[in-house]
Residue, then its C-alpha position, 0 to 999 in steps of 0.5 A: x258762389x264766388x268760385x262758380x262765377x269765377x269758373x263761368x267767367x274763365x270759361x267765357x274768356x278762355x276762347x279769347x286766347x285760342x283765337x287771339x290775333x297774331x299782332x295785326x289789328x284787324x277788325x275781323x278778330x271780334x267777328x271771329x270771337x263772336x262766331x266762336x262764342x256763338x258756336x260754343x254756346x249753341x252746342x253747350x246750351x243745347x246739350x244741357x237742355x237736351x240732357x235735362x229734357x231727356x232726364x225728365x222724359x225718362x223719369x216720367x216714363x219710368x214713374x208711369x210704368x212703375x205705377x201701372x206696369x200693364x201700360x208699359x207698351x203704351x208708354x214706351x213708344x211715345x217715350x222713344x219718340x220724345x227722346x228722338x225729337x229732343x236728340x234731333x234738336x241737339x243735333x240741329x244745334x251741333x249743325x249750327x255750331x259747325x256752320x258757325x265754326x266754318x265761318x271763322x277760318 
């Protein structure tokens, strides 16, 4: 359990070194850190949530097809639509992450 907590803390602190200031004490560095953290969290949480959602949708669809193979045509189309909607939300989060990242420079 301690290793997992240490890994999460290290993952949250690592972007600080990448966006460290060059010695000048400007107040924009905290803003840049917040934008970088927001961009990273946006895409990370969206990808994790999208992966979990797609796994649940795919599993439920395959279970439904396994129980009733005759209904595979009626299950397949809504499954593809659901997967496309989930993926569109992840792509939207990627767009938000790019917009936040562009505000850093």
